[in-house]
C-alpha positions as CSV (number, residue, x, y, z in Angstrom):
1,X,-27.1,65.3,-25.4
2,X,-25.2,62.5,-23.7
3,X,-23.8,63.0,-20.3
4,X,-20.4,61.7,-19.7
5,X,-19.9,59.6,-16.6
6,X,-17.6,61.0,-14.1
7,X,-14.2,59.4,-13.3
8,X,-15.4,58.7,-9.8
9,X,-18.4,56.7,-11.2
10,X,-16.1,54.6,-13.3
11,X,-13.8,54.0,-10.4
12,X,-16.6,53.0,-8.2
13,X,-17.9,50.5,-10.8
14,X,-14.4,49.0,-11.2
15,X,-14.0,48.6,-7.5
16,X,-17.4,46.9,-7.2
17,X,-16.4,44.5,-10.0
18,X,-13.1,43.8,-8.4
19,X,-14.9,43.2,-5.1
20,X,-17.2,40.6,-6.6
21,X,-14.3,38.8,-8.2
22,X,-12.4,38.7,-4.9
23,X,-15.5,37.3,-3.2
24,X,-15.8,34.6,-5.9
25,X,-12.1,33.8,-5.6
26,X,-12.3,33.5,-1.8
27,X,-15.4,31.3,-2.1
28,X,-13.6,29.0,-4.5
29,X,-10.7,28.8,-2.1
30,X,-13.0,27.9,0.8
31,X,-14.7,25.2,-1.3
32,X,-11.3,23.8,-2.4
33,X,-10.0,23.8,1.2
34,X,-13.2,22.2,2.5
35,X,-12.9,19.5,-0.2
36,X,-9.2,18.9,0.6
37,X,-10.0,18.7,4.3
38,X,-12.8,16.2,3.6
39,X,-10.4,14.1,1.5
40,X,-7.7,14.2,4.1
41,X,-10.1,13.2,6.8
42,X,-11.4,10.4,4.6
43,X,-7.9,9.2,3.9
44,X,-6.9,9.2,7.6
45,X,-10.1,7.3,8.4
46,X,-9.3,4.7,5.8
47,X,-5.7,4.1,7.1
48,X,-5.3,1.7,10.1
49,X,-5.0,3.3,13.5
50,X,-2.9,0.3,14.6
51,X,-0.9,-2.4,12.9
52,X,-0.9,-5.9,14.3
53,X,2.2,-7.8,15.5
54,X,2.8,-11.4,14.6
55,X,5.2,-13.9,16.2
56,X,8.7,-12.6,15.5
57,X,7.3,-9.8,13.3
58,X,6.8,-6.2,14.3
59,X,5.5,-3.5,11.9
60,X,5.9,0.3,11.9
61,X,4.5,2.9,9.5
62,X,4.9,6.6,8.7
63,X,3.0,8.9,6.3
64,X,3.7,12.4,5.1
65,X,1.0,14.3,3.1
66,X,1.7,16.1,-0.1
67,X,3.5,19.4,0.1
68,X,0.5,20.9,-1.7
69,X,-2.1,20.9,1.1
70,X,-4.9,21.0,-1.5
71,X,-3.8,17.8,-3.3
72,X,-4.9,14.9,-1.1
73,X,-3.4,11.7,-2.4
74,X,-4.3,8.0,-2.1
75,X,-1.3,6.4,-0.5
76,X,-2.3,3.5,1.8
77,X,-0.8,0.6,3.8
78,X,-2.2,-2.2,5.9
79,X,-1.3,-5.4,7.7
80,X,-3.7,-8.3,8.5
81,X,-3.8,-12.0,9.3
82,X,-4.3,-14.3,6.4
83,X,-5.1,-18.0,6.6
84,X,-3.1,-20.4,8.7
85,X,-1.4,-17.7,10.7
86,X,0.3,-16.1,7.7
87,X,0.9,-12.3,7.9
88,X,-0.4,-10.2,5.0
89,X,1.4,-6.8,4.5
90,X,0.6,-4.3,1.8
91,X,1.3,-0.8,0.6
92,X,-0.2,1.1,-2.4
93,X,-0.5,4.4,-4.2
94,X,-3.7,5.5,-6.0
95,X,-3.0,7.6,-9.0
96,X,-4.8,10.8,-8.6
97,X,-5.8,13.2,-5.8
98,X,-8.8,14.5,-3.9
99,X,-11.8,12.8,-2.4
100,X,-12.1,10.4,-5.3
101,X,-8.6,9.1,-4.8
102,X,-9.1,8.7,-1.0
103,X,-12.4,6.8,-1.6
104,X,-10.8,4.5,-4.2
105,X,-8.0,3.9,-1.7
106,X,-10.6,2.6,0.7
107,X,-12.0,0.3,-1.9
108,X,-8.6,-1.1,-2.7
109,X,-7.7,-1.7,0.9
110,X,-11.0,-3.4,1.7
111,X,-10.7,-5.6,-1.4
112,X,-7.2,-6.8,-0.4
113,X,-8.3,-7.5,3.1
114,X,-11.4,-9.5,2.0
115,X,-9.5,-11.5,-0.6
116,X,-6.6,-12.2,1.7
117,X,-9.0,-14.1,4.1
118,X,-9.4,-16.9,1.5
119,X,-5.9,-17.4,0.2
120,X,-2.3,-16.8,1.2
121,X,-1.0,-16.4,-2.3
122,X,-0.4,-12.7,-3.0
123,X,-0.5,-13.1,-6.8
124,X,-4.0,-14.5,-6.6
125,X,-5.1,-11.7,-4.2
126,X,-3.9,-9.0,-6.6
127,X,-5.5,-10.7,-9.6
128,X,-8.9,-10.9,-7.9
129,X,-8.6,-7.4,-6.4
130,X,-7.8,-6.1,-9.9
131,X,-11.0,-7.6,-11.4
132,X,-13.1,-6.5,-8.4
133,X,-11.9,-2.9,-8.6
134,X,-12.6,-2.8,-12.3
135,X,-16.1,-4.1,-11.7
136,X,-16.8,-1.2,-9.3
137,X,-16.4,1.3,-12.2
138,X,-14.5,4.5,-12.3
139,X,-11.3,5.5,-14.0
140,X,-8.8,5.4,-11.2
141,X,-6.1,2.8,-10.6
142,X,-3.5,1.9,-8.0
143,X,-0.1,0.4,-7.7
144,X,0.4,-2.1,-5.0
145,X,2.8,-4.4,-3.3
146,X,1.6,-7.4,-1.3
147,X,3.6,-9.7,1.0
148,X,2.7,-12.8,2.7
149,X,5.1,-14.0,5.5
150,X,4.9,-17.2,7.5
151,X,6.3,-16.2,10.9
152,X,7.4,-19.7,12.0
153,X,9.4,-20.6,8.9
154,X,10.3,-17.2,7.5
155,X,8.7,-18.1,4.1
156,X,8.1,-14.9,2.1
157,X,6.0,-14.4,-1.0
158,X,6.0,-11.1,-2.9
159,X,3.7,-9.8,-5.7
160,X,3.8,-6.3,-7.2
161,X,1.3,-4.4,-9.3
162,X,3.3,-1.7,-10.9
163,X,4.7,-0.6,-7.5
164,X,8.1,0.6,-6.3
165,X,10.4,-2.3,-5.4
166,X,10.8,-3.2,-1.7
167,X,14.1,-2.6,0.1
168,X,15.6,-5.2,2.5
169,X,18.4,-5.1,5.1
170,X,19.8,-7.3,7.8
171,X,21.2,-6.6,11.2
172,X,24.7,-7.4,10.1
173,X,24.7,-4.6,7.5
174,X,23.6,-6.2,4.2
175,X,21.0,-4.4,2.2
176,X,19.6,-4.3,-1.3
177,X,16.7,-3.6,-3.6
178,X,14.3,-6.4,-4.5
179,X,13.8,-6.1,-8.3
180,X,11.0,-8.7,-8.5
181,X,8.9,-9.1,-11.6
182,X,5.5,-7.5,-11.4
183,X,2.2,-6.9,-13.2
184,X,0.2,-3.8,-14.2
185,X,-1.4,-1.6,-11.6
186,X,-4.8,-2.6,-10.3
187,X,-7.9,-1.3,-12.0
188,X,-6.8,-1.0,-15.6
189,X,-7.0,-4.4,-17.5
190,X,-9.1,-7.4,-16.8
191,X,-7.7,-10.9,-16.2
192,X,-4.2,-10.0,-15.3
193,X,-1.5,-12.4,-13.9
194,X,0.8,-11.2,-11.1
195,X,4.0,-13.3,-10.7
196,X,5.0,-14.2,-7.1
197,X,8.6,-14.3,-5.9
198,X,9.2,-16.7,-3.1
199,X,12.1,-16.6,-0.6
200,X,13.0,-17.6,2.9
201,X,14.0,-15.1,5.5
202,X,16.9,-16.6,7.4
203,X,18.4,-13.6,9.3
204,X,17.0,-10.9,11.5
205,X,16.4,-7.7,9.6
206,X,13.9,-5.5,7.8
207,X,11.6,-5.4,4.7
208,X,10.8,-1.8,3.8
209,X,7.8,-1.0,1.6
210,X,7.3,2.5,0.4
211,X,5.5,4.7,-2.2
212,X,7.3,6.7,-4.9
213,X,6.9,10.0,-3.0
214,X,9.7,8.7,-0.7
215,X,12.2,7.9,-3.4
216,X,11.4,10.0,-6.5
217,X,11.1,13.8,-7.0
218,X,12.3,16.8,-9.0
219,X,15.7,16.5,-7.3
220,X,16.1,12.7,-7.4
221,X,15.7,9.8,-9.9
222,X,14.1,6.8,-8.4
223,X,17.3,4.7,-8.5
224,X,19.1,7.2,-6.4
225,X,16.2,7.4,-3.9
226,X,16.1,3.6,-3.5
227,X,19.8,3.5,-3.0
228,X,19.6,6.1,-0.3
229,X,16.9,4.1,1.4
230,X,19.1,0.9,1.2
231,X,21.9,2.8,3.0
232,X,19.5,3.9,5.8
233,X,18.3,0.3,6.2
234,X,21.8,-1.1,6.2
235,X,22.7,1.1,9.2
236,X,19.5,0.5,11.1
237,X,21.3,-1.7,13.7
238,X,18.2,-3.4,15.0
239,X,16.1,-0.3,15.8
240,X,12.4,-0.3,16.3
241,X,10.5,-0.5,13.0
242,X,8.7,2.7,13.7
243,X,12.0,4.5,14.2
244,X,13.4,3.1,11.0
245,X,10.2,4.2,9.2
246,X,10.9,7.7,10.4
247,X,14.5,7.6,9.1
248,X,13.4,6.3,5.7
249,X,10.8,8.9,5.4
250,X,13.5,11.6,5.7
251,X,14.8,10.5,2.3
252,X,11.8,12.2,0.9
253,X,13.3,15.5,2.0
254,X,16.3,14.9,-0.3
255,X,14.1,14.2,-3.3
256,X,12.1,17.4,-3.1
257,X,9.0,15.3,-3.4
258,X,5.6,16.9,-4.1
259,X,3.5,13.7,-3.7
260,X,2.3,11.9,-0.6
261,X,4.9,9.6,0.9
262,X,4.3,6.4,2.9
263,X,6.7,3.9,4.5
264,X,5.9,0.5,6.0
265,X,8.7,-1.3,7.8
266,X,8.5,-5.0,8.7
267,X,10.9,-6.1,11.4
268,X,11.7,-9.8,11.3
269,X,13.4,-11.2,14.3
270,X,14.3,-14.6,12.8
271,X,12.6,-18.0,12.5
272,X,10.2,-18.6,15.4
273,X,11.3,-15.2,16.8
274,X,14.9,-16.4,17.4
275,X,18.0,-14.5,16.5
276,X,20.0,-16.7,14.2
277,X,22.3,-16.1,11.2
278,X,16.6,-11.8,6.0
279,X,18.4,-13.7,3.0
280,X,19.1,-11.1,0.3
281,X,16.0,-10.4,-1.7
């Protein structure tokens, strides 16, 4: 004769099962949080604590993490001396999240720095960095924009690897979006060519590099985001580059962005640091 289990026994078994499931869920959350915290710490370690100044050039940067605290991204920026006193300035956005993206970001930044020590041509640097990153293996890639600026003459060279266009503005209120030709992101295809756009900066003003988290989101197409940044830059009025970077980053609040957002502002005081009449990019 079978004995039926009491209702209390069934309830107790159900509660024990639910308790185990809750414990497993909490442990998964703890592991994900620990992984996110490790990725964020790695990302912060990879970003420069200070950005150098060059004659007549000052640089400011701001970064806002993803609104999803568990999704650590791979936005990066950097500035460094190239050969012959030329300033190298870069920003990039690794596609992906987590520890792997943060680690790949470090590889990309280190590759750009190393290659920029042997040439001042940003297209050559991107082409060599692309092949180097592919040779390291993995399935991640990054967009990137690299500038080289000669402080004394104002000569500017720009190369882009699938990255958001830069925005420029002058102290007298002109601004625009630099729609330069570019190549594919770094880390996808071997033996790529990255065209270089060359200009001369003739007026005091700003060059603003940013990642798509600043200008694109559920509420904003990228064209509107870039136009909003151009308006902010046009009204900068000679402010410190760090302050302008803060103002530009606020555009991300309009877009409803969910990704990381990074801004790098280059303040150019004019040839040889003088204030004379940035040509439109």
